[in-house]
C-alpha positions in Angstrom: -0.3 -0.2 0.3 1.7 3.3 -1.2 0.8 6.0 1.3 1.4 10.1 0.5 1.6 11.5 4.5 0.6 15.3 4.5 1.6 17.2 7.9 3.7 19.8 9.0 5.0 18.9 12.6 8.4 16.5 11.7 7.4 14.8 15.4 3.9 14.1 13.5 5.3 12.3 11.1 7.2 10.4 12.9 5.2 9.0 15.5 2.5 8.7 12.6 4.9 6.5 10.4 5.9 4.4 13.6 2.1 3.7 14.3 2.0 3.2 10.4 4.5 0.8 10.5 2.9 -1.4 13.6 -0.6 -1.9 12.3 0.6 -2.1 8.3 4.2 -3.5 7.8 3.8 -3.5 3.8 2.8 -0.3 3.7 4.8 2.3 1.6 5.5 5.8 2.5 6.3 7.1 -0.8 6.3 10.7 0.1 5.6 13.8 2.9 4.1 16.9 2.3 4.4 20.0 5.0 1.9 22.4 3.5 -1.1 23.1 0.7 1.6 24.0 -1.8 4.0 21.1 -1.5 1.3 18.3 -1.4 -0.6 20.3 -4.5 3.1 19.9 -6.3 3.5 16.6 -5.2 0.5 15.3 -6.2 1.0 16.6 -10.0 4.7 15.5 -9.8 3.7 11.7 -9.1 1.7 8.8 -9.6 -1.3 9.2 -7.0 -0.9 7.1 -4.1 -3.6 4.9 -3.2 -4.3 6.5 0.2 -3.6 9.8 1.6 -3.3 10.8 5.4 -3.9 14.2 5.7 -3.6 16.8 8.3 -6.9 19.5 8.2 -4.8 22.1 9.5 -1.1 22.9 7.9 1.3 25.9 7.9 -0.1 27.8 4.9 -4.0 27.1 5.9 -6.5 24.4 5.7 -5.8 21.2 3.4 -9.2 21.4 1.9 -7.5 24.1 0.0 -5.6 21.2 -1.9 -8.6 19.5 -3.4 -9.4 23.2 -5.3 -6.0 23.5 -6.8 -5.4 19.9 -8.0 -7.6 16.9 -8.6 -6.8 14.2 -5.5 -7.6 10.7 -7.2 -6.7 9.1 -4.2 -8.9 8.0 -0.9 -8.2 10.2 1.7 -7.9 9.7 5.4 -8.2 13.5 7.2 -6.0 13.6 10.7 -7.5 16.7 12.8 -7.8 17.7 16.7 -10.5 18.9 16.0 -13.6 17.3 18.6 -13.8 13.4 18.3 -17.8 14.1 18.6 -18.4 16.0 15.3 -15.8 14.0 13.9 -17.8 10.6 14.5 -20.3 12.3 12.7 -18.4 12.7 9.5 -17.0 8.5 9.2 -18.9 7.8 6.2 -18.1 5.9 2.9 -14.3 5.8 1.3 -13.3 9.3 3.8 -12.4 9.0 7.7 -11.0 11.2 10.1 -8.4 10.2 12.8 -8.2 12.4 15.8 -4.9 13.6 16.8 -2.6 12.0 18.8 -3.4 8.9 16.1 -4.0 5.3 18.3 -3.2 2.4 16.6 -6.6 0.7 17.0 -8.1 4.1 15.2 -5.7 3.4 12.1 -6.1 0.1 11.7 -9.9 0.7 11.6 -9.3 3.4 8.6 -6.8 0.9 7.0 -9.5 -1.6 7.0 -12.3 0.2 5.9 -9.8 1.6 2.9 -9.5 -2.4 2.1 -12.7 -3.3 2.1 -13.6 -0.2 -0.2 -10.9 -1.1 -2.3 -12.3 -4.4 -2.6 -15.6 -3.5 -3.8 -13.7 -2.2 -6.8 -11.7 -5.6 -7.8 -12.1 -6.9 -10.8 -13.3 -3.3 -11.9 -11.6 -0.8 -14.3 -12.6 2.0 -12.2 -10.5 2.7 -9.2 -12.4 3.3 -5.9 -14.2 7.1 -5.6 -11.8 9.0 -3.6 -13.8 12.0 -3.5 -17.1 10.2 -2.4 -19.1 13.2 -1.0 -15.8 14.7 -0.2 -17.3 17.9 -1.2 -20.0 18.3 1.1 -17.8 16.8 4.2 -15.3 19.4 3.6 -18.3 22.4 3.5 -19.6 21.1 6.9 -16.3 20.5 8.4 -15.2 24.1 7.5 -18.3 25.7 9.1 -17.7 23.5 11.9 -14.2 24.0 12.5 -13.6 28.0 13.6 -11.8 30.4 11.5 -8.5 31.7 12.9 -8.4 35.5 11.7 -4.9 37.4 11.9 -4.8 38.7 15.2 -1.5 41.1 14.4 0.9 42.5 11.8 4.7 42.8 11.6 5.7 46.4 10.1 8.3 48.6 9.6 7.8 52.0 11.2 10.4 54.6 12.1 13.1 52.1 11.1 12.0 49.4 13.4 10.2 46.4 13.1 7.0 47.0 15.6 4.1 44.5 15.9 0.7 45.8 15.9 -2.7 44.3 17.0 -5.5 44.6 14.3 -7.9 46.0 17.3 -5.5 49.0 16.9 -5.9 49.5 12.9 -8.4 51.5 12.1 -8.6 51.3 8.6 -6.3 49.9 5.6 -6.4 51.7 2.0 -4.4 51.9 -1.4 -2.3 54.8 -2.3 -1.3 54.7 -5.7 1.5 51.2 -5.7 1.2 50.9 -1.7 -1.3 49.2 0.5 -1.3 51.1 4.0 -3.2 50.9 7.2 -3.7 53.5 10.0 -3.9 53.4 13.4 -6.5 54.4 16.1 -3.7 57.0 17.1 -3.0 58.0 13.7 0.3 56.3 12.7 0.6 55.4 8.9 2.4 52.5 7.9 3.0 50.1 5.1 1.5 46.5 4.5 3.0 43.9 2.4 -0.1 42.6 1.6 -3.3 43.3 -1.4 -6.4 44.1 -0.2 -7.9 40.9 -1.4 -5.2 39.1 0.9 -6.3 40.9 3.3 -9.8 41.0 3.5 -9.4 37.3 3.3 -7.6 37.1 6.4 -9.4 39.7 8.5 -12.5 39.1 10.8 -15.7 40.0 8.6 -17.5 40.9 11.9 -15.0 43.8 12.4 -13.4 44.6 8.8 -15.4 45.4 5.4 -14.0 45.8 2.4 -16.1 49.1 1.1 -14.4 49.5 -2.3 -11.4 48.3 -4.6 -9.0 50.9 -2.6 -10.7 50.7 1.7 -11.0 48.2 4.2 -12.7 50.0 7.3 -13.1 48.7 10.7 -16.4 49.0 12.2 -15.0 51.3 15.0 -13.8 53.5 12.4 -16.8 55.3 10.8 -17.8 58.5 12.7 -19.8 59.5 10.2 -22.0 58.5 6.9 -23.5 61.2 4.5 -25.4 60.0 0.9 -23.2 60.7 -1.7 -24.2 61.2 -5.8 -24.5 58.2 -7.8 -26.8 56.5 -5.1 -23.3 55.8 -3.1 -22.2 56.5 0.4 -19.4 58.9 1.9 -17.8 57.8 5.2 -16.1 60.2 7.5 -13.5 58.0 9.5 -11.8 58.2 12.4 -8.6 59.2 12.8 -9.2 61.0 9.7 -7.7 61.0 5.9 -7.1 63.5 3.5 -8.8 61.7 0.6 -12.8 60.9 -0.1 -13.8 57.5 1.5 -16.5 56.3 -1.1 -19.2 53.3 -0.6 -19.4 51.6 -4.0 -22.3 51.0 -5.4 -22.0 47.2 -5.2 -21.3 47.4 -1.6 -24.0 49.5 -0.6 -26.5 46.9 0.6 -24.0 44.4 2.2 -22.2 47.7 4.0 -25.6 48.7 5.4 -26.3 45.3 6.9 -23.0 45.2 8.1 -23.2 48.3 9.9 -26.8 47.4 11.3 -25.6 43.8 13.0 
């Protein structure tokens, strides 16, 4: 049995390999990948292994993103530290979820399940369907697992590197080729992320993208006024020497956000 391990902690890889050897001596670990990027590259460069043992939380995000970036033709067993009772609800078909630290009997049961599914297809041309219900399972698990949002940014200010908590940031904005933010006490700093990237990593309950060039915090909106073209103009605190306009397509969701 050829197995790919997707895990970003070296110690966890060693423990999993040791446990795997104990319960399935004939298993062959054909590769180890520690991130989404490495896994996608490995899958594109190598024949599909029979089985992938895949950690959900990787260094560069949740492993569900792998399925969006490349075709996964292997059966997948997810490993996770998430609550075991939620995991039991998703133990279906050829997909399994193992709670860390992984126990021998749980891994043995997952491998047995894989062997049973594989045997159903013995004598057929088609391989076992690896993604049976995986799309719905991924959506459900993403909803169950609370998303972690960015808590701070390390930026250069006054020839020093400083760490700024997100609750200290009033708003982000683009100014020509630079992306910047202003802190609640009026300091202006350059940030090395695009507004698209910032929007994805910030808590949507606190920050809202009002236009292509502005991402504001709920606490920074001091005043809202009607603006021509069925738009809104915002007065932010601290103030900024440029117009801050809510785009027409963002108008309705912005009002909803402000009213929550």
